[in-house]
PDB file with SEQRES, HELIX, SHEET and CRYST1 records, atoms N, CA, C and O in Angstrom:
SEQRES   1 A   76  MET TYR GLU HIS CYS LEU ASN THR THR SER ARG ASN SER          
SEQRES   2 A   76  SER LYS PRO PRO SER SER ASP GLY LEU SER ASN PRO GLN          
SEQRES   3 A   76  ALA ALA VAL LYS PRO PRO LYS GLY GLY ARG PRO SER GLY          
SEQRES   4 A   76  GLY GLN ALA GLY HIS GLN GLY HIS THR LEU CYS ARG SER          
SEQRES   5 A   76  PRO ASN VAL ASP HIS ILE LEU ASP HIS ARG PRO ALA SER          
SEQRES   6 A   76  TYR GLY ARG CYS GLY GLY SER LEU ALA ALA ASP                  
HELIX    1 AA1 GLU A    3  LEU A    6  1                                   4    
HELIX    2 AA2 PRO A   17  SER A   19  5                                   3    
HELIX    3 AA3 PRO A   25  ALA A   27  5                                   3    
CRYST1    1.000    1.000    1.000  90.00  90.00  90.00 P 1           1          
ATOM      1  N   MET A   1      94.367 108.656  59.019  1.00  0.00           N  
ATOM      2  CA  MET A   1      93.236 109.478  59.347  1.00  0.00           C  
ATOM      3  C   MET A   1      92.876 109.347  60.831  1.00  0.00           C  
ATOM      4  O   MET A   1      92.605 110.354  61.486  1.00  0.00           O  
ATOM      5  N   TYR A   2      92.869 108.118  61.371  1.00  0.00           N  
ATOM      6  CA  TYR A   2      92.494 107.900  62.756  1.00  0.00           C  
ATOM      7  C   TYR A   2      93.708 107.656  63.650  1.00  0.00           C  
ATOM      8  O   TYR A   2      93.562 107.123  64.751  1.00  0.00           O  
ATOM      9  N   GLU A   3      94.897 108.034  63.198  1.00  0.00           N  
ATOM     10  CA  GLU A   3      96.103 107.804  63.997  1.00  0.00           C  
ATOM     11  C   GLU A   3      96.068 108.589  65.298  1.00  0.00           C  
ATOM     12  O   GLU A   3      96.589 108.122  66.310  1.00  0.00           O  
ATOM     13  N   HIS A   4      95.473 109.755  65.292  1.00  0.00           N  
ATOM     14  CA  HIS A   4      95.412 110.543  66.519  1.00  0.00           C  
ATOM     15  C   HIS A   4      94.582 109.832  67.597  1.00  0.00           C  
ATOM     16  O   HIS A   4      94.822 110.029  68.788  1.00  0.00           O  
ATOM     17  N   CYS A   5      93.620 109.017  67.191  1.00  0.00           N  
ATOM     18  CA  CYS A   5      92.813 108.268  68.157  1.00  0.00           C  
ATOM     19  C   CYS A   5      93.622 107.147  68.798  1.00  0.00           C  
ATOM     20  O   CYS A   5      93.413 106.822  69.967  1.00  0.00           O  
ATOM     21  N   LEU A   6      94.539 106.557  68.049  1.00  0.00           N  
ATOM     22  CA  LEU A   6      95.352 105.470  68.577  1.00  0.00           C  
ATOM     23  C   LEU A   6      96.402 105.978  69.556  1.00  0.00           C  
ATOM     24  O   LEU A   6      96.831 105.229  70.433  1.00  0.00           O  
ATOM     25  N   ASN A   7      96.816 107.209  69.430  1.00  0.00           N  
ATOM     26  CA  ASN A   7      97.871 107.752  70.263  1.00  0.00           C  
ATOM     27  C   ASN A   7      97.364 108.521  71.477  1.00  0.00           C  
ATOM     28  O   ASN A   7      98.153 109.157  72.177  1.00  0.00           O  
ATOM     29  N   THR A   8      96.063 108.471  71.736  1.00  0.00           N  
ATOM     30  CA  THR A   8      95.545 109.216  72.873  1.00  0.00           C  
ATOM     31  C   THR A   8      95.666 108.395  74.154  1.00  0.00           C  
ATOM     32  O   THR A   8      95.439 107.185  74.150  1.00  0.00           O  
ATOM     33  N   THR A   9      96.019 109.051  75.229  1.00  0.00           N  
ATOM     34  CA  THR A   9      96.085 108.438  76.551  1.00  0.00           C  
ATOM     35  C   THR A   9      95.332 109.335  77.513  1.00  0.00           C  
ATOM     36  O   THR A   9      94.789 110.365  77.115  1.00  0.00           O  
ATOM     37  N   SER A  10      95.299 108.947  78.770  1.00  0.00           N  
ATOM     38  CA  SER A  10      94.627 109.775  79.757  1.00  0.00           C  
ATOM     39  C   SER A  10      95.407 111.054  80.039  1.00  0.00           C  
ATOM     40  O   SER A  10      94.865 111.993  80.623  1.00  0.00           O  
ATOM     41  N   ARG A  11      96.672 111.100  79.632  1.00  0.00           N  
ATOM     42  CA  ARG A  11      97.477 112.302  79.864  1.00  0.00           C  
ATOM     43  C   ARG A  11      97.239 113.374  78.803  1.00  0.00           C  
ATOM     44  O   ARG A  11      97.390 114.562  79.088  1.00  0.00           O  
ATOM     45  N   ASN A  12      96.868 112.972  77.575  1.00  0.00           N  
ATOM     46  CA  ASN A  12      96.700 113.969  76.520  1.00  0.00           C  
ATOM     47  C   ASN A  12      95.267 114.024  75.984  1.00  0.00           C  
ATOM     48  O   ASN A  12      95.038 114.570  74.905  1.00  0.00           O  
ATOM     49  N   SER A  13      94.307 113.470  76.716  1.00  0.00           N  
ATOM     50  CA  SER A  13      92.910 113.536  76.295  1.00  0.00           C  
ATOM     51  C   SER A  13      92.027 113.439  77.534  1.00  0.00           C  
ATOM     52  O   SER A  13      92.524 113.469  78.660  1.00  0.00           O  
ATOM     53  N   SER A  14      90.739 113.324  77.327  1.00  0.00           N  
ATOM     54  CA  SER A  14      89.813 113.222  78.452  1.00  0.00           C  
ATOM     55  C   SER A  14      89.467 111.778  78.768  1.00  0.00           C  
ATOM     56  O   SER A  14      88.490 111.514  79.468  1.00  0.00           O  
ATOM     57  N   LYS A  15      90.267 110.826  78.253  1.00  0.00           N  
ATOM     58  CA  LYS A  15      90.022 109.418  78.530  1.00  0.00           C  
ATOM     59  C   LYS A  15      90.325 109.110  79.990  1.00  0.00           C  
ATOM     60  O   LYS A  15      91.213 109.734  80.570  1.00  0.00           O  
ATOM     61  N   PRO A  16      89.609 108.163  80.602  1.00  0.00           N  
ATOM     62  CA  PRO A  16      89.917 107.787  81.982  1.00  0.00           C  
ATOM     63  C   PRO A  16      91.220 106.973  82.023  1.00  0.00           C  
ATOM     64  O   PRO A  16      91.547 106.301  81.045  1.00  0.00           O  
ATOM     65  N   PRO A  17      91.963 107.021  83.129  1.00  0.00           N  
ATOM     66  CA  PRO A  17      93.224 106.284  83.234  1.00  0.00           C  
ATOM     67  C   PRO A  17      93.057 104.776  83.086  1.00  0.00           C  
ATOM     68  O   PRO A  17      93.992 104.095  82.665  1.00  0.00           O  
ATOM     69  N   SER A  18      91.891 104.244  83.420  1.00  0.00           N  
ATOM     70  CA  SER A  18      91.687 102.801  83.308  1.00  0.00           C  
ATOM     71  C   SER A  18      91.698 102.335  81.854  1.00  0.00           C  
ATOM     72  O   SER A  18      91.865 101.143  81.598  1.00  0.00           O  
ATOM     73  N   SER A  19      91.524 103.248  80.895  1.00  0.00           N  
ATOM     74  CA  SER A  19      91.513 102.858  79.487  1.00  0.00           C  
ATOM     75  C   SER A  19      92.903 102.889  78.865  1.00  0.00           C  
ATOM     76  O   SER A  19      93.049 102.590  77.679  1.00  0.00           O  
ATOM     77  N   ASP A  20      93.941 103.248  79.650  1.00  0.00           N  
ATOM     78  CA  ASP A  20      95.295 103.305  79.104  1.00  0.00           C  
ATOM     79  C   ASP A  20      95.889 101.932  78.849  1.00  0.00           C  
ATOM     80  O   ASP A  20      96.782 101.807  78.011  1.00  0.00           O  
ATOM     81  N   GLY A  21      95.436 100.915  79.525  1.00  0.00           N  
ATOM     82  CA  GLY A  21      95.966  99.579  79.332  1.00  0.00           C  
ATOM     83  C   GLY A  21      97.224  99.351  80.147  1.00  0.00           C  
ATOM     84  O   GLY A  21      97.541 100.133  81.043  1.00  0.00           O  
ATOM     85  N   LEU A  22      97.948  98.268  79.835  1.00  0.00           N  
ATOM     86  CA  LEU A  22      99.116  97.878  80.612  1.00  0.00           C  
ATOM     87  C   LEU A  22     100.363  98.678  80.267  1.00  0.00           C  
ATOM     88  O   LEU A  22     101.324  98.663  81.036  1.00  0.00           O  
ATOM     89  N   SER A  23     100.380  99.356  79.168  1.00  0.00           N  
ATOM     90  CA  SER A  23     101.574 100.091  78.764  1.00  0.00           C  
ATOM     91  C   SER A  23     101.575 101.520  79.291  1.00  0.00           C  
ATOM     92  O   SER A  23     102.250 102.387  78.736  1.00  0.00           O  
ATOM     93  N   ASN A  24     100.826 101.767  80.354  1.00  0.00           N  
ATOM     94  CA  ASN A  24     100.734 103.095  80.932  1.00  0.00           C  
ATOM     95  C   ASN A  24     102.061 103.471  81.589  1.00  0.00           C  
ATOM     96  O   ASN A  24     102.478 102.782  82.520  1.00  0.00           O  
ATOM     97  N   PRO A  25     102.736 104.520  81.155  1.00  0.00           N  
ATOM     98  CA  PRO A  25     104.010 104.881  81.761  1.00  0.00           C  
ATOM     99  C   PRO A  25     103.867 105.371  83.196  1.00  0.00           C  
ATOM    100  O   PRO A  25     104.845 105.353  83.943  1.00  0.00           O  
ATOM    101  N   GLN A  26     102.673 105.809  83.604  1.00  0.00           N  
ATOM    102  CA  GLN A  26     102.467 106.243  84.976  1.00  0.00           C  
ATOM    103  C   GLN A  26     102.512 105.074  85.942  1.00  0.00           C  
ATOM    104  O   GLN A  26     102.853 105.257  87.111  1.00  0.00           O  
ATOM    105  N   ALA A  27     102.180 103.888  85.483  1.00  0.00           N  
ATOM    106  CA  ALA A  27     102.116 102.724  86.352  1.00  0.00           C  
ATOM    107  C   ALA A  27     103.499 102.208  86.726  1.00  0.00           C  
ATOM    108  O   ALA A  27     103.609 101.387  87.637  1.00  0.00           O  
ATOM    109  N   ALA A  28     104.548 102.654  86.066  1.00  0.00           N  
ATOM    110  CA  ALA A  28     105.894 102.194  86.377  1.00  0.00           C  
ATOM    111  C   ALA A  28     106.298 102.680  87.772  1.00  0.00           C  
ATOM    112  O   ALA A  28     105.911 103.768  88.199  1.00  0.00           O  
ATOM    113  N   VAL A  29     107.072 101.865  88.465  1.00  0.00           N  
ATOM    114  CA  VAL A  29     107.515 102.234  89.802  1.00  0.00           C  
ATOM    115  C   VAL A  29     108.585 103.311  89.680  1.00  0.00           C  
ATOM    116  O   VAL A  29     109.574 103.151  88.965  1.00  0.00           O  
ATOM    117  N   LYS A  30     108.367 104.400  90.387  1.00  0.00           N  
ATOM    118  CA  LYS A  30     109.290 105.513  90.321  1.00  0.00           C  
ATOM    119  C   LYS A  30     110.081 105.580  91.622  1.00  0.00           C  
ATOM    120  O   LYS A  30     109.549 105.234  92.678  1.00  0.00           O  
ATOM    121  N   PRO A  31     111.330 106.013  91.573  1.00  0.00           N  
ATOM    122  CA  PRO A  31     112.095 106.155  92.807  1.00  0.00           C  
ATOM    123  C   PRO A  31     111.515 107.279  93.655  1.00  0.00           C  
ATOM    124  O   PRO A  31     110.893 108.195  93.119  1.00  0.00           O  
ATOM    125  N   PRO A  32     111.709 107.223  94.973  1.00  0.00           N  
ATOM    126  CA  PRO A  32     111.153 108.276  95.815  1.00  0.00           C  
ATOM    127  C   PRO A  32     111.774 109.628  95.511  1.00  0.00           C  
ATOM    128  O   PRO A  32     112.940 109.719  95.127  1.00  0.00           O  
ATOM    129  N   LYS A  33     110.980 110.674  95.686  1.00  0.00           N  
ATOM    130  CA  LYS A  33     111.476 112.013  95.418  1.00  0.00           C  
ATOM    131  C   LYS A  33     112.552 112.376  96.428  1.00  0.00           C  
ATOM    132  O   LYS A  33     112.516 111.925  97.573  1.00  0.00           O  
ATOM    133  N   GLY A  34     113.482 113.168  96.013  1.00  0.00           N  
ATOM    134  CA  GLY A  34     114.547 113.606  96.900  1.00  0.00           C  
ATOM    135  C   GLY A  34     115.846 112.857  96.659  1.00  0.00           C  
ATOM    136  O   GLY A  34     116.915 113.355  97.012  1.00  0.00           O  
ATOM    137  N   GLY A  35     115.778 111.677  96.070  1.00  0.00           N  
ATOM    138  CA  GLY A  35     116.979 110.933  95.718  1.00  0.00           C  
ATOM    139  C   GLY A  35     117.711 110.309  96.897  1.00  0.00           C  
ATOM    140  O   GLY A  35     118.792 109.750  96.709  1.00  0.00           O  
ATOM    141  N   ARG A  36     117.158 110.386  98.111  1.00  0.00           N  
ATOM    142  CA  ARG A  36     117.839 109.810  99.258  1.00  0.00           C  
ATOM    143  C   ARG A  36     117.295 108.413  99.541  1.00  0.00           C  
ATOM    144  O   ARG A  36     116.118 108.149  99.299  1.00  0.00           O  
ATOM    145  N   PRO A  37     118.138 107.518 100.051  1.00  0.00           N  
ATOM    146  CA  PRO A  37     117.652 106.181 100.385  1.00  0.00           C  
ATOM    147  C   PRO A  37     116.741 106.223 101.605  1.00  0.00           C  
ATOM    148  O   PRO A  37     116.857 107.119 102.441  1.00  0.00           O  
ATOM    149  N   SER A  38     115.841 105.261 101.706  1.00  0.00           N  
ATOM    150  CA  SER A  38     114.943 105.205 102.841  1.00  0.00           C  
ATOM    151  C   SER A  38     115.649 104.600 104.044  1.00  0.00           C  
ATOM    152  O   SER A  38     116.676 103.937 103.901  1.00  0.00           O  
ATOM    153  N   GLY A  39     115.098 104.829 105.227  1.00  0.00           N  
ATOM    154  CA  GLY A  39     115.661 104.271 106.448  1.00  0.00           C  
ATOM    155  C   GLY A  39     116.260 105.332 107.332  1.00  0.00           C  
ATOM    156  O   GLY A  39     116.212 106.525 107.029  1.00  0.00           O  
ATOM    157  N   GLY A  40     116.835 104.870 108.448  1.00  0.00           N  
ATOM    158  CA  GLY A  40     117.413 105.785 109.416  1.00  0.00           C  
ATOM    159  C   GLY A  40     118.771 106.297 108.983  1.00  0.00           C  
ATOM    160  O   GLY A  40     119.280 105.956 107.915  1.00  0.00           O  
ATOM    161  N   GLN A  41     119.338 107.123 109.837  1.00  0.00           N  
ATOM    162  CA  GLN A  41     120.644 107.690 109.528  1.00  0.00           C  
ATOM    163  C   GLN A  41     121.726 106.635 109.672  1.00  0.00           C  
ATOM    164  O   GLN A  41     121.611 105.721 110.489  1.00  0.00           O  
ATOM    165  N   ALA A  42     122.770 106.765 108.878  1.00  0.00           N  
ATOM    166  CA  ALA A  42     123.878 105.814 108.908  1.00  0.00           C  
ATOM    167  C   ALA A  42     124.559 105.856 110.268  1.00  0.00           C  
ATOM    168  O   ALA A  42     124.837 106.932 110.797  1.00  0.00           O  
ATOM    169  N   GLY A  43     124.826 104.675 110.837  1.00  0.00           N  
ATOM    170  CA  GLY A  43     125.507 104.591 112.117  1.00  0.00           C  
ATOM    171  C   GLY A  43     124.592 104.627 113.327  1.00  0.00           C  
ATOM    172  O   GLY A  43     125.056 104.419 114.448  1.00  0.00           O  
ATOM    173  N   HIS A  44     123.299 104.886 113.133  1.00  0.00           N  
ATOM    174  CA  HIS A  44     122.365 104.952 114.263  1.00  0.00           C  
ATOM    175  C   HIS A  44     122.027 103.544 114.723  1.00  0.00           C  
ATOM    176  O   HIS A  44     121.659 102.694 113.912  1.00  0.00           O  
ATOM    177  N   GLN A  45     122.152 103.292 116.030  1.00  0.00           N  
ATOM    178  CA  GLN A  45     121.838 101.981 116.590  1.00  0.00           C  
ATOM    179  C   GLN A  45     120.325 101.866 116.770  1.00  0.00           C  
ATOM    180  O   GLN A  45     119.720 102.706 117.436  1.00  0.00           O  
ATOM    181  N   GLY A  46     119.713 100.848 116.191  1.00  0.00           N  
ATOM    182  CA  GLY A  46     118.269 100.675 116.287  1.00  0.00           C  
ATOM    183  C   GLY A  46     117.857 100.110 117.632  1.00  0.00           C  
ATOM    184  O   GLY A  46     118.693  99.591 118.372  1.00  0.00           O  
ATOM    185  N   HIS A  47     116.582 100.205 117.952  1.00  0.00           N  
ATOM    186  CA  HIS A  47     116.056  99.699 119.222  1.00  0.00           C  
ATOM    187  C   HIS A  47     114.922  98.726 118.924  1.00  0.00           C  
ATOM    188  O   HIS A  47     113.972  99.073 118.222  1.00  0.00           O  
ATOM    189  N   THR A  48     115.019  97.510 119.456  1.00  0.00           N  
ATOM    190  CA  THR A  48     113.995  96.502 119.264  1.00  0.00           C  
ATOM    191  C   THR A  48     113.680  95.860 120.607  1.00  0.00           C  
ATOM    192  O   THR A  48     114.592  95.536 121.368  1.00  0.00           O  
ATOM    193  N   LEU A  49     112.411  95.676 120.902  1.00  0.00           N  
ATOM    194  CA  LEU A  49     112.030  94.990 122.127  1.00  0.00           C  
ATOM    195  C   LEU A  49     112.292  93.497 121.958  1.00  0.00           C  
ATOM    196  O   LEU A  49     111.900  92.903 120.954  1.00  0.00           O  
ATOM    197  N   CYS A  50     112.955  92.895 122.940  1.00  0.00           N  
ATOM    198  CA  CYS A  50     113.264  91.467 122.890  1.00  0.00           C  
ATOM    199  C   CYS A  50     112.140  90.681 123.558  1.00  0.00           C  
ATOM    200  O   CYS A  50     111.433  91.201 124.421  1.00  0.00           O  
ATOM    201  N   ARG A  51     111.986  89.434 123.152  1.00  0.00           N  
ATOM    202  CA  ARG A  51     110.997  88.561 123.782  1.00  0.00           C  
ATOM    203  C   ARG A  51     111.496  88.135 125.152  1.00  0.00           C  
ATOM    204  O   ARG A  51     112.696  87.955 125.364  1.00  0.00           O  
ATOM    205  N   SER A  52     110.578  87.980 126.058  1.00  0.00           N  
ATOM    206  CA  SER A  52     110.928  87.553 127.407  1.00  0.00           C  
ATOM    207  C   SER A  52     111.174  86.046 127.413  1.00  0.00           C  
ATOM    208  O   SER A  52     110.386  85.298 126.834  1.00  0.00           O  
ATOM    209  N   PRO A  53     112.249  85.582 128.054  1.00  0.00           N  
ATOM    210  CA  PRO A  53     112.489  84.135 128.102  1.00  0.00           C  
ATOM    211  C   PRO A  53     111.543  83.432 129.087  1.00  0.00           C  
ATOM    212  O   PRO A  53     111.354  82.219 128.992  1.00  0.00           O  
ATOM    213  N   ASN A  54     110.949  84.174 130.028  1.00  0.00           N  
ATOM    214  CA  ASN A  54     110.051  83.596 131.029  1.00  0.00           C  
ATOM    215  C   ASN A  54     108.631  84.101 130.772  1.00  0.00           C  
ATOM    216  O   ASN A  54     108.276  85.211 131.169  1.00  0.00           O  
ATOM    217  N   VAL A  55     107.820  83.269 130.100  1.00  0.00           N  
ATOM    218  CA  VAL A  55     106.454  83.649 129.757  1.00  0.00           C  
ATOM    219  C   VAL A  55     105.521  83.183 130.865  1.00  0.00           C  
ATOM    220  O   VAL A  55     105.567  82.015 131.252  1.00  0.00           O  
ATOM    221  N   ASP A  56     104.669  84.077 131.388  1.00  0.00           N  
ATOM    222  CA  ASP A  56     103.735  83.726 132.452  1.00  0.00           C  
ATOM    223  C   ASP A  56     102.601  82.846 131.938  1.00  0.00           C  
ATOM    224  O   ASP A  56     102.309  81.805 132.526  1.00  0.00           O  
ATOM    225  N   HIS A  57     101.965  83.256 130.849  1.00  0.00           N  
ATOM    226  CA  HIS A  57     100.866  82.488 130.278  1.00  0.00           C  
ATOM    227  C   HIS A  57     100.702  82.859 128.802  1.00  0.00           C  
ATOM    228  O   HIS A  57     101.143  83.914 128.347  1.00  0.00           O  
ATOM    229  N   ILE A  58     100.054  81.954 128.079  1.00  0.00           N  
ATOM    230  CA  ILE A  58      99.811  82.158 126.649  1.00  0.00           C  
ATOM    231  C   ILE A  58      98.310  82.124 126.415  1.00  0.00           C  
ATOM    232  O   ILE A  58      97.633  81.202 126.870  1.00  0.00           O  
ATOM    233  N   LEU A  59      97.787  83.114 125.714  1.00  0.00           N  
ATOM    234  CA  LEU A  59      96.370  83.166 125.369  1.00  0.00           C  
ATOM    235  C   LEU A  59      96.201  82.959 123.869  1.00  0.00           C  
ATOM    236  O   LEU A  59      96.816  83.663 123.067  1.00  0.00           O  
ATOM    237  N   ASP A  60      95.364  81.989 123.489  1.00  0.00           N  
ATOM    238  CA  ASP A  60      95.021  81.788 122.080  1.00  0.00           C  
ATOM    239  C   ASP A  60      93.757  82.572 121.785  1.00  0.00           C  
ATOM    240  O   ASP A  60      92.731  82.347 122.427  1.00  0.00           O  
ATOM    241  N   HIS A  61      93.809  83.475 120.838  1.00  0.00           N  
ATOM    242  CA  HIS A  61      92.637  84.246 120.416  1.00  0.00           C  
ATOM    243  C   HIS A  61      92.184  83.694 119.075  1.00  0.00           C  
ATOM    244  O   HIS A  61      92.770  83.999 118.036  1.00  0.00           O  
ATOM    245  N   ARG A  62      91.138  82.881 119.104  1.00  0.00           N  
ATOM    246  CA  ARG A  62      90.639  82.248 117.886  1.00  0.00           C  
ATOM    247  C   ARG A  62      89.157  82.551 117.722  1.00  0.00           C  
ATOM    248  O   ARG A  62      88.411  82.511 118.701  1.00  0.00           O  
ATOM    249  N   PRO A  63      88.717  82.850 116.512  1.00  0.00           N  
ATOM    250  CA  PRO A  63      87.283  83.108 116.296  1.00  0.00           C  
ATOM    251  C   PRO A  63      86.477  81.824 116.441  1.00  0.00           C  
ATOM    252  O   PRO A  63      86.975  80.736 116.151  1.00  0.00           O  
ATOM    253  N   ALA A  64      85.240  81.951 116.885  1.00  0.00           N  
ATOM    254  CA  ALA A  64      84.371  80.791 117.047  1.00  0.00           C  
ATOM    255  C   ALA A  64      83.715  80.395 115.727  1.00  0.00           C  
ATOM    256  O   ALA A  64      83.352  79.235 115.531  1.00  0.00           O  
ATOM    257  N   SER A  65      83.564  81.367 114.822  1.00  0.00           N  
ATOM    258  CA  SER A  65      82.913  81.063 113.552  1.00  0.00           C  
ATOM    259  C   SER A  65      83.584  81.855 112.429  1.00  0.00           C  
ATOM    260  O   SER A  65      84.272  82.848 112.664  1.00  0.00           O  
ATOM    261  N   TYR A  66      83.365  81.392 111.225  1.00  0.00           N  
ATOM    262  CA  TYR A  66      83.902  82.058 110.048  1.00  0.00           C  
ATOM    263  C   TYR A  66      83.153  83.374 109.846  1.00  0.00           C  
ATOM    264  O   TYR A  66      81.926  83.406 109.948  1.00  0.00           O  
ATOM    265  N   GLY A  67      83.869  84.448 109.563  1.00  0.00           N  
ATOM    266  CA  GLY A  67      83.278  85.769 109.511  1.00  0.00           C  
ATOM    267  C   GLY A  67      82.211  85.980 108.460  1.00  0.00           C  
ATOM    268  O   GLY A  67      81.242  86.694 108.720  1.00  0.00           O  
ATOM    269  N   ARG A  68      82.347  85.395 107.293  1.00  0.00           N  
ATOM    270  CA  ARG A  68      81.383  85.668 106.207  1.00  0.00           C  
ATOM    271  C   ARG A  68      80.108  84.832 106.296  1.00  0.00           C  
ATOM    272  O   ARG A  68      78.998  85.359 106.228  1.00  0.00           O  
ATOM    273  N   CYS A  69      80.287  83.522 106.450  1.00  0.00           N  
ATOM    274  CA  CYS A  69      79.089  82.659 106.421  1.00  0.00           C  
ATOM    275  C   CYS A  69      78.629  82.243 107.809  1.00  0.00           C  
ATOM    276  O   CYS A  69      77.525  81.721 107.959  1.00  0.00           O  
ATOM    277  N   GLY A  70      79.471  82.470 108.846  1.00  0.00           N  
ATOM    278  CA  GLY A  70      79.076  82.093 110.188  1.00  0.00           C  
ATOM    279  C   GLY A  70      79.274  80.627 110.492  1.00  0.00           C  
ATOM    280  O   GLY A  70      78.862  80.159 111.553  1.00  0.00           O  
ATOM    281  N   GLY A  71      79.908  79.876 109.569  1.00  0.00           N  
ATOM    282  CA  GLY A  71      80.151  78.454 109.780  1.00  0.00           C  
ATOM    283  C   GLY A  71      81.136  78.218 110.912  1.00  0.00           C  
ATOM    284  O   GLY A  71      81.981  79.066 111.199  1.00  0.00           O  
ATOM    285  N   SER A  72      81.025  77.081 111.542  1.00  0.00           N  
ATOM    286  CA  SER A  72      81.861  76.739 112.685  1.00  0.00           C  
ATOM    287  C   SER A  72      83.291  76.458 112.255  1.00  0.00           C  
ATOM    288  O   SER A  72      83.534  75.871 111.200  1.00  0.00           O  
ATOM    289  N   LEU A  73      84.236  76.886 113.090  1.00  0.00           N  
ATOM    290  CA  LEU A  73      85.641  76.603 112.853  1.00  0.00           C  
ATOM    291  C   LEU A  73      86.165  75.545 113.810  1.00  0.00           C  
ATOM    292  O   LEU A  73      87.366  75.275 113.845  1.00  0.00           O  
ATOM    293  N   ALA A  74      85.275  74.950 114.583  1.00  0.00           N  
ATOM    294  CA  ALA A  74      85.690  73.930 115.533  1.00  0.00           C  
ATOM    295  C   ALA A  74      86.159  72.681 114.786  1.00  0.00           C  
ATOM    296  O   ALA A  74      85.568  72.281 113.784  1.00  0.00           O  
ATOM    297  N   ALA A  75      87.239  72.072 115.298  1.00  0.00           N  
ATOM    298  CA  ALA A  75      87.766  70.854 114.676  1.00  0.00           C  
ATOM    299  C   ALA A  75      86.831  69.694 114.951  1.00  0.00           C  
ATOM    300  O   ALA A  75      86.413  69.497 116.091  1.00  0.00           O  
ATOM    301  N   ASP A  76      86.498  68.929 113.933  1.00  0.00           N  
ATOM    302  CA  ASP A  76      85.582  67.790 114.097  1.00  0.00           C  
ATOM    303  C   ASP A  76      86.347  66.547 114.458  1.00  0.00           C  
ATOM    304  O   ASP A  76      85.750  65.485 114.637  1.00  0.00           O  
TER     305      ASP A  76                                                      
END                                                                             
């Protein structure tokens, strides 16, 4: 009698998607559309900036306090 209630999902009723639970087929990872692999063209030489072997100076950027409570981050 109530079997139709057990088989309802957000796809075939007005239920919200959050009520589908973990067995939601939409949540499965799907391959990208088009069927082509991601990335550049085959044989293309990539370009990456290299680090300089001669560094002039190093700057440490550190917060003075913790963002949420404002507590000090200084080493005691």
